[in-house]
N, C-alpha and C positions, 0 to 999 in steps of 0.2 A: 299743536300738530306741526304747525308753520313753523314755530321756533326749532323743532326739532327738523323739519325738512331744510332749513337754513342751515342747521348745523352740519348737517349729512353733505351740503353742498358745497359748504367751506372746506370742509375735510376732503371732500372729492378732487376739488381744486388744486388744493396743497400739495395731494399725492402727486395729481399729474404736472403741477408746476414743477416741482421736486425733480421728478423723473426726465424732465423735458432736456435735451441735449441742447448744447452751446457751443459755438467756436469764440473762446475769450482769448487772445491773445495777450493775456496779462503780464504785470512785472515779473513774475515768477516764470513765467513761460518764456518771456524774453531773455531770462537771465539765463535759464536753462540752454534755450536755444544759442545764445552768446557762447556759452562754455562748450557747448558741442561742437559747433563750427571750430572752435579751436584744438577738436578732438581729445578733449577733454571728457570723456564719456564716462567716466565715473563720477564727477560733479552734476552732470548732465542727469543722470540716472536718478540722482540724489534729490534733484531739484523737481524733476518729473514725478516721483513718488510723493513728494512734498505737494504739490499742486493736485496729484489726484486723491490725495485725504482730504484737501480742504475745499474740491470745488470736483467731484466726482461725476458730474454730467458734462464737464469740459472735454472737448474732442482735441483741441491743441496738443495735448501729451500724446495723442495717438499719431499726429502729425511728427512731433517730436521723436518719439521713437521709430519712426520709419528712417529718421537720418542716422540713427545709433546702427541698425540693423545696415543699413546701408552702407556706411562707412568701413564698419565689420566686416562685410563680405567682399565689398570692393576691391580692398585694400590686401587682405588676409586672404581670400578665397578658399578658405578651408571647407571641404566639402561636407563635414560632420557639421559644424556652423550652418552651412546652409541648409542641409536636412532639417536642421532644427527651427530656422527661422523662415524658409522659404514661405510657409503657410501664413506667416504674420501680414505679407501683403495683402492677402485676401481679406484677410480679419479686418486691418483696417481699412479698406474699401467697404466693405459691409458696416462698418462702425459710423464712417462717412456716411453713409446711406440712410442710418437709422436719425441723422441729426437735421436740421434746417436746411432746404433748398434755396430758401430766398435768401442765401448771404454770399458774396463774391469766395468764400473759404469755402465752399463746399465743392466745386467742381475744381479749385485750386487745388485742393489737400487731394482729390483724387488722382488730377492730372501729374501731380509731382510724386505720387505714390507707383504711377505707372512707370513715369520715368526714371524713377530708382530701381524699378523691378527690371525694367528693358536693360538698365545698364549689368546689373547682377547678372541677366540671364547670360549676355553675350560674354560676360567671365566665364561661366559654365557650360558654354558651347551651345545654348538652347538659342541660335538665332532668330529661326522664325517664329517663337514666342516673343523675345524681344521687339521682333519686327509690330507683330499685333499691340503689344503694349505701346510702343512709341506712337502707333497711330492713334489709339485711343486717347493717350496724353496729348497729342497733336489736337484734336477734335475738341476736346473738352477745354482745352486753355483757349482756343479760337472762340468756342460759344462763351465762355466767362470773358473776354476783352468785349465780345458783343451786347454782354449784358451789364458789365460793369467795366465800361470802359475807363475809368478814374481810379481803380484799382491796380495800383503800381507794380505790386506782384506777379502780374500777368506778364509783365514785360522783362522779368527777369529768365521768365522759361520762355516765352515767345523770341526773344531777340535769339538764344543759342538755339532753338530749334530750326529758324530760318536759316542760318548758316550752316548748319549740319545737314540740312536736307540740299541745300546749295552745293554741296561740295563731297556729295556721296559718291565715291569712287565704282567702277564698273562692276567690282567684286561685290557690291551690295545694290546695284541697280535694281534688282527684283523687288528691294523694300520701295522704293518711289514709284514704278511702275505698277508693283500691286496694290498699291494704297492710293495712288494718284495723286502724291504729295508734292507740292514746289517750294521751291525755297529762293532765297536773295540774299548774297552774303552782305553787299551793303546795306539793306534796309535792316538785316539783322543784327549788323555791327552799330548802326545807326540808334537803333533800339536799346540795345545796350550802353551807348554812350550816354543816352538820354537818363535812362536810369540810373545810372552811377551818378550823374550829377542832379539828381531831383531832390528837394528838400522835404519830400514826402516822408512822415514818419514810418511806414512801414520800406519805405526805397533805404532810409540810412539802418536800420534795423539789418536787413538783408544784405546790406554794403560789400560785409567781407565775402560773402558767398559770389555776389555777384562779380566782386571783382577777380576771384579765382576764375572763374568760367572766361571773363572779359580776357584776361592775361593769356591763358592758352588760346584761344582764337585768334590775339593779336597777334600771338607768337608764329602759330601755324597756318591758319588762313589767311591773315591780313601780311604775314612774314615780316615784322617788324621786331625781331629780335631786340634791339637796341632801345626801341622805345618803351618793351615792357620791362626792363630794368632800368630806364628814368622812371616810369611810373612807381616801380616797386620802393625807388628811393623819394621821392617826391610825397607817395603817401604814407612814406616812413610804416611799410607795413611790419608787423613785428612778428618774424623770422625767429624768434627767440622761443615765445610763451604761446604763439599761434601755430601748431603744428601743420594746419593745412597748407599757410603760407611758408612753413619750413619746408615741406614737400615741393610746394611750388616755385621757390626760390632755387632749391639742389636739383631738381628735375630739369629745370629750364637752363639752368647754368651747364649743367652737363652736356644738354644738348644744342649748346650755344657755344662749347668749348673753353668752358669759363671753370675749370676744374680746381683750380686754388679756392677762387670764393665758393664753389659747391661743398670743398670739405673744411672750410671756414664755418659755413651755416650750418652743417651737419654737428660739429663738434660744438657749438656754441649753444646750440638748444635746449629748452629747460627738459631734464629728463624725468621728471615727478611722475610717480606712479599715477598719478590721476588721470593722464593721457593714454590712450589708446595703444596698446602695445602691436607692434609692427615689423617684419624682418625688412621691411622696405628702406630702411637706413642701413643696414648691412649691404642691402642692393645696390644703394647709391654710392657708399663708402668703396664698395669693392671696385666700382668705375674709378673713383677718385684715384684709388692706389696703382689700378692697372694703367691708368693713362700718365701715370708719373714714372712706370715699369718699377714700382716697387713690388716686385711680383709676390714675395713672402704676404706681405699685406695683402696684396689682393686675394691671394688665396686662403685666408684667414676668414676675411669677411664676407667673400661668394660661398665657401662653405658654411659659415653661419648663417647664411641665408637659406642655403639647401637643408641646412637641417632645422631649421625653426617655421620654414614656410611650407603650407600645406595645399598650395593651390598648384596649377598646372602652367599657368604664363611665364615666360622666360625661364621656366626651368632648362630647358636645352642651350639657351643662349648664356646664361651663366656656366653650364656645365662646358659648355663650348669655352668660353673665356677662361676657365680654370685650366683646361687642357691646354690652350695657348700659351699660360703663365708657365705650365710644366716644361712645357716644349722649350721655351723660351729659356729657362734654367738649366736646360740640358739632360731634364727626366724624362724621358723617351717611356719610359714602362708605366708612370702616374699620367701622362699625357695619353698614352693610349688607352688607360682605364677611364678617364672622363671622357675622353670620344666615345666611346662603348655607351656610357651613361646619356651622354649626349643623344644616341641613337634610341635609348631603352625607356629614359626617365622625361616628364612634361608632354606636351602637347604641340601641336603645329598651328594655333589659333593666331597666333602675333606673326607679323613678317620676320621679326627677329628670331623668329624660334623656328619658321621653316628655312631661312638662310643657313641656322646652325644644322639643322637637321640635313640638308642637304651636303653641306660639308662634309658632316662626319661620313655620311655613308659613300661618299667618294673615296675616302680612305686613303688621301692625301695631304701630306703636310705642307702649309703655306711657305714660301720664299720666307727665310728669316728677317731678311733687309725689309724686304716690303711689308712684314708683319709689325715691326717694331716700328717703321713710318708711318703705317696706319694708326697703331695705336698713339702714339706722340702726337700726330695730325688731329685725331678727334681728340685729344685732350687739350688742343690748343698750344701744343708745343712746337709752332712752325718752324722756328730755327734750326731745331734740333731734326727734325723731320727732312727738312730739305737737305740739311747735312748728309743726310745719309743717301737720297740720290742724287744730288750735283755729282757731274760728270759721267753720269752715266746714262745710256739709252737704249731704246727697245732691244737692240741688239746683246745686250748684257744679261737679256731674259727669253731665253728658246722656247719657252714653252708659252704659246698663245693667250693662255690667262695670266699667265705672269706679266706677260707684254702690256696687256690690256690693264691690270691692277698698275702697273709702275704709270702709265700714262696718263689715267684718271687720277690717281695719287698726286701726281706732280701738279696737275692741273687744279686740285683741290689744295694743297699748299700755295699755290700763287694766288688762288682765289681769297686765301684767308689772309695771306698777307698785302691784300690790295693790289696787286699786281696782276688787272684784268685783262691787259692784253694777251700776256703770257699764259693765262689761264684760260680765254676763248682758244687760243691755238691748241692749248693739249685738251680742251674738253672736245673741240672738233675733233682731233686724232683718236679719243675715245671713242666717238662715237663712230667713226668709221672704222674702227677697228672691232667693236662689240656689239654694234646695232641687231645684228642676227643671233646672236648669242642670251645665252640665260641667264648671265650674272647682271647685277643690276647697273653696273659701271658707266655703260652708254646712256640708260635712261637717265640717271642721277646727272650724269653731265650734262645732258639737254636740259634738265629742271634748272642747274646751276647758270648755265648759259642765261637762260632766259631770266633769272633774277639778275644777273649783270644787265642786260640790255632794258629789264624793266627798271633798275636804280638810276642807268643812263637815261631814263624817259623815252628809248626806243622802242615803241610801243609794238611797232609790227613787228621786227625782228623777234622781242620776246614772245610775242604769242606765237609766231612761227616756232620757236624755240621750245615753248610748254607743249603744243601740238605735235611735234616730235617725239617728245618724252610719252603722250598718250597712245601713239600711234606704234610704239614699240609694243611687240607681242609679249607672250609669257616669261616674266623673268622675276628675280627676286625683289621683295618688295613694293610689286606692281600696283596693290592696293591703296598703299601709303603713298608712293610717288605720284599716280594719276591723280589722287585727291589733292595733293598740293601744286600739280600741273594745272589742274582744272578751277583750282582756286587762284593762281596766277593770271590765266585767261580773264576769268570774271573782274578781277582788280584792272588789268589792261582795258576791258572794254567798259569800267564803270558798273558791272553789274551787283 
């Protein structure tokens, strides 16, 4: 009898032990994570399947699958994919709740899942739900940091969260007021720097992902684009075989007017079918060609983007750019056709789409010289842009909006050429001409003046310029410009 009871107890213990969930970031999981972060999602899925077969009670594969859903939905924004994958986030949170709570991976996994879902919800227009998920993630990771202060992955999340909360623009203020969240740019960036320099095994494993976040924050929040590209070179980021870095380098290069570099990075990327397929490459290459005024090539890539992309973000912006290309080619019929598509398709969630929609609704065509100068300036071709503007004054542009556009564009060209005094002169003129108008020029002029003064270490003048940007009323790109002005003030005050 005793022997039988002992045998039954052993069997029951074995069954319970076999079914107990664990968080085991073992070698197979590490390999899967490394491949997924490169956007090699096919390979990542294969390794996850292998791990599930070998260790069915391990919860780390759930965490890794979250990355696959996140990247797929965030980059491609396919509503059909979203309908099929959105419930996966809840299922993962339930899976994590079924596992042990006495491990730092429990709250960390849930926090990361909520953050991923928040970002995806914003892409699909669910801002309120995104706010709640962001709040949950913030609370979970703070609790986790208190309970497990030595767990380095906490810092990969708390750093960016601190920075984002510290720079939320007025259009999203309801988030912080509703949830009582406070952030600090300087503290968040310091957390990120410490994490990137850590020798902790998990910090090393997550280094690529953290570098991606850090570069974006350093570029947009700290306003240090030159240092970002120095970091890319110093760390020898693999922009060929790691598509997350390919996207990082391309996107930031275009936004810092390094068009030639952006084109080279896109062309040199590994095009193996193992990588996630995305229309983002046609989107970026469309801008590369547009900035070079290679209008037929720009139209080709932008059309490919619109034909393969299933989302709503930047559809209006791209349709406007195709319209511009046809307009500059002299094909008014096609230009008008794409202007109508700018009104009809996509959404106005992004500032760029709002701008494109407003422009299209006005039904007016831009001044051809000013449009070419803008495109060249945006691409980094300053000599060519200046050649179009030199010798002209606001008297050559009788329409008030064109006179404002001319003044602002001349200031931007001088700014980008390092001719600061001339830039400040024309930025001030742009502010005077446009501070009561709805175009973005005056607000952006104030922001750029703030940047110049900040770089000169004239902090009081910089803060005054940034505040002038913030004080301007409803205008194009208000959310993004306000966020950058707020970041500038915080930098000048050392916050």
